[in-house]
N, C-alpha and C positions, 0 to 999 in steps of 0.2 A: 829510419823514416823521418821525413820532415816534421819539425815540431808543430807548425801550424796545420799541416795536413792531418796529424793525429788528432788535434782538437776538433777539426772539422768532421773527421770520420767518427769521432766519439758522439757528436751531436746528431749525425745522420745515421747512427746505428750501423756503421759499416765495419767496425772493428770486431774481430773475433772475441769470444768470451775470454780467452787467455790474454789477448792484447788489452781488453777493457780492464781486466784485473790488474795487469801490469801498470796501466796508466793510473788507476786509482791508488795503487801503492806508491807510485811516484808522487801523486798529489799529496799523500800523507807525509811525505818526506821533503817536499819542495814547496815552501810557502808561496813562492812567486807563481809557480804553476797552478796551485790551488786558487790563488786570487784571480789569475787569468781565466781559469775555467768558470769561476763564479761570475766574473765580469761579463763574459760572453753570454752566459745564461740570462743575466739581467738585461743585456742589450737585446737579445732575441725576444725576451718576454715583453719588453717595452715596445719594440717594433711590431710584434704580433698583435698587440691590442689595437684593433682597427679603428683608430680615431681619425676623423677627417683632417685635422690639422697636421697630421703626420704623413699625408698622402705624398707630398712632394719629396719628402725625405725617403720614404719607402721606394718611390720610383727611382731615385738616384741610386739607392742601395741595390735595387734589382739590376740596374744597368751595370754597376760595378761588379756585382756578383757574376753576371754573365761573362764579363771580361775575365774575372778570376778563374772561372771554370775552363776557359779556353787557354789560360796561361799558368795554371796552377803548378805545372812541372818546372817552370822557370824559377831560377834561384836568385834573380837579380833584385827582387823587391826587398825592402827593409822589413824588419819584424813587425813594426806597427802597421805598416800598410797591409801586409799579408793578414794580420790579425783581423782587421776590419773587413777586408775582402772575404775572409773566411766566414764572418758573421753574415755578410750580405749573401754569399753563395748558398748558405744554409737556407736562407729565405727563398732564394730562387728554386733550389732543389725541391723543397718540400712545401713551399707556399706560405703565404701569410696566414696568421690565425692559429697555426698549430705547428709544433715541432716535437718529434719523438712521442707524439700522442699525449703530451703533457698539458697542453693548453686546450680548454674546451669552453666555447662561448665567452672567450675573453676573461675567464675567471682564473684566479690563482688557485690551482688545485692541489690537493694533498699529495698527489703523485709528483707534481713539480717540486713541491717543498722537499720531498724525500730525496729527489735527484740532486737538488741544489745544496742541501745541508748534510746529506749523509757522507761521512768519511769513515774508513775502517778504523776501529780502535786498536791501539797496540801495535800498529805497523812500525812505529819508531822505537819500540821497547827493545832493550838490549838482551840478547840471549847469552847466558854464560856457557861457554864451551867446556870441553874436557870430559873425562870419565865421570866426574862427580856431578854432572848435569842432573838437575832435578826433574821430576815428572812434569812440572810446569814448563821448564825450559824446552823439553822435548815436544810438548804439546804446542807451545808457542811457535816453535820452529816450523812445524807443519802448517799452522795457521798462517804465518807470514809468507810461507811458500805458496799458499793458495790451495793446498791439498786439504780441503775442508772435511771430506768424509774421514780421513785419517786423523785429522785434528779433533773431530767430535769424539771418536773412540778414545783418543788420548786424554781429552778433558773428562770424559766419563770415568776413566780410571783415576784421574786426579780427584774426582768427587769424594772418594773415600776419606781423603785427608782435608779437603777444602771444598765443601759443597757450594758455597757462594761463588767462589772464583770459577769453579768448573761450570756452574750453571750460567753465569754471566757470559763466559767465552763460548759456551756451546750455543747460546742464543746469537752471539755475533757470527758464528760459523754459519748458522742457518740464514742469517741476513745476507752474508756474502754469497750463499748459494741461491738466493732469490726466494727462499722458502719463508715468506713473511709471516704467515700464520703460525708456522712452527716456531719461528723466532719469538713471536709475540707470546705464545703459550709458555715457552721456556723462560723468558724474561719475567713474565707474570709470576710463575712459580718461584723463581729465584728472588723476586722482590720481597716475598714474605719472610725470607731469612737474611735479607741484605743488611749489612752494616757498613762495610768499606766501600761498596760499589753502588750504594743506594741512588746517588744522583746520576751516575752513568747509566744505570738501568732505567731510570725515569726517562732520560733523554732518548735512548734507543727505543724504548717502548712508545714514546710519543711519536717518533718517526714511523714505527710500525703502524700505529693507529691512523696516522695521516695517509700512509700508503694504502691502507685498507678502507679509507674514507669513514672511519669511526671518529668523527670530529668532536663528539661530546667528550670522549675519553682523552683525545689528544689535547683539547682545550684545557681540561683539568690539570693534566701533567705539565703542560707548557706554562700555565699560570703559576703552579707550584715552583717550577724552575725559575721563572721570571723573578720571583720574590726571594729566591734563595740566596742570591749574591754569589753563586758559584760560577764556574767558567762557562756554563751553558745559559746563564741568565740573559746575556745580550742577544744570543741567537734565538732564544725563546721569545724575547720581546719583539724581535724583528718579524718572526713568523706570525705572532698574534696580531701585529700591525698590518701584515699583508693579507692574512686570511680573513674571510667574513664568516665567522662561525655562527 
């Protein structure tokens, strides 16, 4: 499938659950694709905010988008041109002011933050093969393949020897399944015993709270992450700057 078309279909919610999962896994392993996806989200959000000074620019993009919809099967355009046409066509298809139900009243919502900042954890972790594979390797293989129900069962079995690891990844499985409340509850329970995955649990819990619009809890965790100096500090600072808690 055409690279730009996949990005467009992701944002217009036209990909199947399997294809969305595949694209998210690709994002975790392809830094350029991840940046491209985030850039397009930022472009769409900026355009969707209905400010008068952007009217001419929006009009031009709408016209370009109509052209793109008519010619999207052609392969003659360069990557950069297609990329911007894809952004414009999304605006044409679903209208200004909202895309994927993420924007409401021109506010930066928790749901949008979740979509923009969530990436699967552990998608790039190496699984050791062979007969001596550990319980974690087996569970991780299921997780990376997208078989979340089987992964949950495997991680529960792992919980006997490593409760923190099992609890954290079980929460991630629920996130991948879209069961945000279950993910939140699992991560909260695991946080009480967390040592090695404390910061990771805080990050994914914060995303859960944002998705569920529990902004008070989200702000608390993001503030902790912002001042922690870990790998989530910059992202937490960005979110706190964008959100109006």
